[in-house]
N, C-alpha and C positions, 0 to 999 in steps of 0.2 A: 649210350655214354659209356667209355671205359669207366670200370673199377679203380679208384685209387687202393680200396681194401675190401678184401674179399676173405670172408671166413663160412665156412660152411661145414656144421655137423661137430662143432670143436668140444671137446672133455676135456676137464681138468682136476685132478683131485691132489689135495696134499695129505698123503696118509689115507685114512678113510674118510674124510669130509671132500664133499664133491663140491666143487665152486663154481664151475660151467657144466653144463649139461646139454648135451644138443643145439649148441649155440651156433646161431645163421645171422648175417648183417652184410651188406654192401654199403659203401659210400663211393660216390661217385666222383671224379676227378672234377675239380674247381669248386665243391660245394665247402660249407660250413657246415656241419655235425655234430650235432649236441649227442653226445652218450651220457644218459641219466641214470642213476641208480642208489640207491641208498647206501651210507655204511657196509662194506661186507659182500655185496651184492655180487662182485668180481671184475669193476669197474680196471682196477689198476693191476690184477692177474692178467686180463684181455690186452692191456696197451705193453706189458712187460713181454707178451707172446709176439704180439706186433713188433717190438723192435728186436726181437732174437736173444730176449735177456733169459727167458723162461720156456722151457718145451712144452708143446701139449699133450696131451696122453691119443687122443685121437680127433680124427677129422681133418680139413685142410684149409690153409690161411695162404694168404698170396696180398704182400703189402708192393705198391708201382709193380705186381709182374713178379714180383720173386717172393721164393719161400723163406720166410725170416732163419727158419732152423737150418737152412744149406747155405744160404748168403746172408747173416746177418752185419757182416759190414759192407756191403754195398747198399741194405737200406739203410744203414746210418749215417751212410754218407750222401743220403737223397733227402733223409728227412731229418727235420727239427724239432726236439725235445724239450719241454717246459714242464719240470714238478712241480706241485705245492711245496713242496719240499727241499728243492733247490739247493745244493751244498755249493760251496766254493771258496775257495780259498781266501779266510777274513785277512792275512795279512798282507795281501798283495792291493794295489791299487787298481783304481777302474781299466785303465790304458795296460797294466802290467797283465792283467787276468786274457784281455783281448786278444795281445801279442802271444798270451798263451797258449791260446785253445788256436789262433790262427793254423798252425803247420799240420793240424790233425785233419785239414778239411782240403782237398785240393779247389775246391769250386769257392773257398773261400775271399768274400771283396772286402779288403781292408776302409774302402772309401765309403763301400755304403754301410759300413761296422759305427766309424763316425759320424756319418749323417744319420742312423740312427740316434748315436750318441746325443747329437745334438737336436734332435729332436725329442727322444725323453730327458732331455735337460738334465743329463749325467755327468757329475765331476770328473773328469778323467785321472786327477792326480789324487782322490779319495781313495783310503782305504775301504776296502767292500764292506771290512766288521763295521766300521759306523753308517752305513746308508742306512736309510730307512727301510722298511717294510716294501714302501712301494718301488723304491729306488733299486731294490736287489729284485723285485719282480720285472720290473724294464732292465735292469742288466738283463738277467734269464734271458729275456726276449730278443735282444740283441744277439747274447750267443746263439740262440737258437734259428735267429734269422739270417746273419750274414753268411752265411754258405750258399744263399739265395736255394731252401728247401723246396721239393715240390709238394712236399707233404709237412707240414706241421701239427702233431701231436701235443695238446695242454691237459696236464693230469691235474687239475682242480687248481692252476694257478695262482688264482683270485684269494684263494682262501684263506683268510685272517688278513684282507685288506679293510681297512673302514670302507661306506659308503662311497665316498667320494672318489678315493683312489679305485675300489670296483670298476665305477663309470669310467673314469680315466684311463682303463686297460683295456676295457671293450672296445673304447674308442680309439683305441689305439690298436688294436687288433681289428678294428674295421679296415682303419684305414693304411695298415699296413699288411695286410693279409689278402682281405676281400678286394680290396682295389687293385692288387698285383694277379690275383686271380689262382690264390693259391689253394689248396685245398686241406681245411680245417678240420679234425679229430678232435673235440671241446669235451671231455669229460668234466662234469660241473657237479656240485651239490645246490649253485645260486640258480634255481631255475628260474625266476622274474627276469633276472638278468641274461642270460642265455635264450631267453625268449626271441629279444627284439635283432639278436643277431643267429640263429640260424636257419639254415634252410631245410634240416630236416632233422627228425629226432628219434633214437631208438630206445627205449624204455628197458631197462635190464632189471629183472627181478628172478627171485631162486635160479639163477645161472642160467636163465634163457631170455632171450631178448623177447618180451610179451606183446610189443608193440613197435614198429617203424614208419613212419611217415612223417610228409613233410607239415610244416607246423600249421600251416592252414588247410589243409586236409583235419589235423588232429583237432583243429578248432572246431571245423565243420560237422566231422561225425561226433565227436563226446561231448555231449550235452547233459544237464538236470531238469528232467521233468518235474513235476509237482503237480499230481491229482489226487483227485482221492484215493482211500485206502482199500474201497470196495469196488472201483472198476480197476483195481491194479491185478484182484485175483482172477478175471477173464483173460487178461491181455500177458501176464507176465511170461507164459512160457514163450512168447513171438520177441520177448525184447532182449539185447545182449545187453545184461545186466553187470555193471562192474562196482555198482554201490547203493544199496537200497537203506533208508533209514525211514522209521515212522515218527510223524510228532502230532499225534492226535488221529484226526479223521486223515491227514493227508500224508501221504508217500513221496518222498522224496527219491528219485532214480536218475541214478548214471548210467546212461547207454552209451555203448559204442557203434551203434547203429542207427543215429538220430534223425538221418533223413524218413527211414523208414518206421520208425518208431513215431513219428509228428505224423506220418500218412495213416498209419493205422489208428492214432488214440483221432484224428480226423476223420475217419472212416467210422468210428464207434460212436463218434460222437459225443467222448468222453474230454468234459471241461479240465483244461491244464494249463500249464505257465512253461514257459521255456528259458532254462539260465544259463547263461553262455558262460562258459570255464576259462580261464587261464593255463598256462602250462605247468603251473605249481598243483592247480588243483587238479587236473588230467592225472599229471604224474602221481598224485596222493591216490587216484580213486586206482588207479590200476596197480599198486603195491600195499596198499594198503585198507582196500576197499572192504565194506562189510555187508555181506548178504543175509542181514537180520529185521526182518519184520515185525521183530517184538522188543528191539530195543525202546526204553521210554523215552521222550522227549525232553526229559529231563536230564538222564545222560550224554545225549550225544545230539549239536544240533543239526538241524537237517537241513536246513535249506541256506546257503551261501547267498543265494540276490535271485533278483526277481527281473523278468520282462513278460511283458503279456505276451503271447501267442499268436 
């Protein structure tokens, strides 16, 4: 399938600070792609490069087949963008900003904009500065979608919303983007809410993508195994360990090769329990996992949940 976004060996530094280091990722057309990373990991820097707002130092970037450094305007005409800190003219009414934005896009569909306004229950005659945070986010979504973009880039758009509004926003995302076959590049800190809507996930850490996979593959490959500490010493080198904690006589090990690990433990006759992890726990293992088999259990809880193997 054709890639909507392609980054190959991209580097970016600000003075002496290296933000992206040999970073590569690929986003298929029509997918909802979750781009995950801690604050400062380089997510917003990456998005600014995709939009042609920031030059790269090295590597190759293509968005819908276009190099954003060569033709950023062509990309912005085909991409919808919604940021967490979306800024709008507060003195304008909702209907005024829609009319204001429309001329910037040759493909703007005013009827579609009004359709979204109705579905998002936005008051056309109300000034933007009086809108709630949730209404402002939904208005930003209207402005990002009404020109029928092929690709929608969302940079932590639901951050700051209350839980009810975050669920509402994700419902809107599913209904209005996935249902229309749009490609969605979704950068977020709200991992547990990204999980139900994402087809594929990339985890960014230290300026590199440390793992890219579809969500089902991640949940299948990354699991926690709880086993005797004594047994761990003989098989540890054969486990792709992301996180290791010790609790008394037991070791809790998160690995990224769960199938091979399970087969190995069974073959060795090692008693063990398998713990399924959610996306939040998998993300934490990749970006902050600790390989410390001397950590006392009183300092760090080892076991996140249990299921008999």
